[in-house]
C-alpha angles and dihedrals in degrees: 000000000000110000120236109260134199113244142171125253090263088059091057089063093047096246117186117235135182127244124190093247100048145338109276133189124201118208125191123220135181145191130211095201124070115288093243088058118113091243094053093047093047093049092050092048090048090052089051090054090053092049090052096044092050092048089241097307087122120049129180133217116203108217112228092220130031106244097220143032108277095256089054095059096104092053092043092056093042091051095045102250084133131358101232141017143126136238138183112258090224089073089064104031096158090057100035107038103141096061088068086085087080092048097059116119122270097021127138120357090225138026090247094055094046094043097050094045091047092048092054092049094045097053092043100045114005110041094072090057088071105227089145096047110138095047135053105254111216102176146341126217142148137232121245124283110307116234135184123258127178147165098226119055147331113287109217101141141021088259090061091052098047113122095358113146106236126186112217137172091240129246117074093352092059094043093048095046090056092042089056092053102263124123097245124185138172127252131146114268096245090063094059099097092052092047093052096042091050093047092241086122128034093194148351141229108230144137113257094257096055094054089063096038089059091043093242092139085079093062108025122096105183139037128190112199114205124196108253089359134276082259141331132221122238121214137200119210111200149161136220106274097221091051090049091051091055094055120099118258088245093058093041089056091051092051092048091050089054091043129060116045093352090060092043091054096045092047091048092051090049092051093046091054090049091048090056090051089047092055091052091049091053090052090050090051089052093239107165106246119199128181110226108260117243093249091053091048089053091050092049096047092048087060092045091069088077090059091050090053093048092050092049091051092050092047091050089054089057094051096262120125093239100190093046094047094045090053089047091051092052090048088050090053089057092047093051091046088054091053097256 
């Protein structure tokens, strides 16, 4: 992982500077989750790959503090507060509506499957719509299947869930929580421990890894594991457009080779490994882990049809054939799961 470095104000804005040996550009990047989090580690490792592939022409400074609230990350990169970062599309649902396809319930069994399938669909159908205009989009991906964790009781039916206060990241997770009878609300992931400990939230929607990253295994009592996830969260990984435009064609080509589907796959693999470690940590913490019963799965997925219909309607309004693309995405999930 790239160590945090001290840097001058010029470095914050990613200014290029010359060295005797070669022209070198320094880019700043930032993370709004803890540095031990899978996302932070992956982003730092990705930056290291770029440094190596460009023979040091590109260098990266890891900012010690994210310069905006998490939902403001897109604007912060666009406006040059840092040169590169990522954010979940569910924090900005009015701007980034199409990525919700990868957040629908019962999707990929792993982050890698969901991320690669989503990446293929995005670059084929969504990118031209322009939801990421204003920044240079490098990759899209998702976290692993999102499950339900709480401090109160086992959740094995919709009746068990009714009225429970559930923190979500917004988007599909919030909509679906409320549709299933919970009282779902939106708060950034890093606030989850405080919300649970203060009783503001009874539970959270998260992938397995994030529960441990935010130290929630120390306070949670119950976990409900849902096949393919109650939801997922889709992410965009992007760069300041002006800074991108100033890079050489050679370095742009290297970044794009390491972006796209390659980044989606590597991020998915990283998150899946962290999810496995997260599951073991929950077991160690004696959190009661239940697989969602078949009858509960049937109840949940019957309600999920409403989310499909809403996504299709929204996609159609943006000029995308929603029903066709959703069917293609689900076929792509099966292809990726089969190793294709």
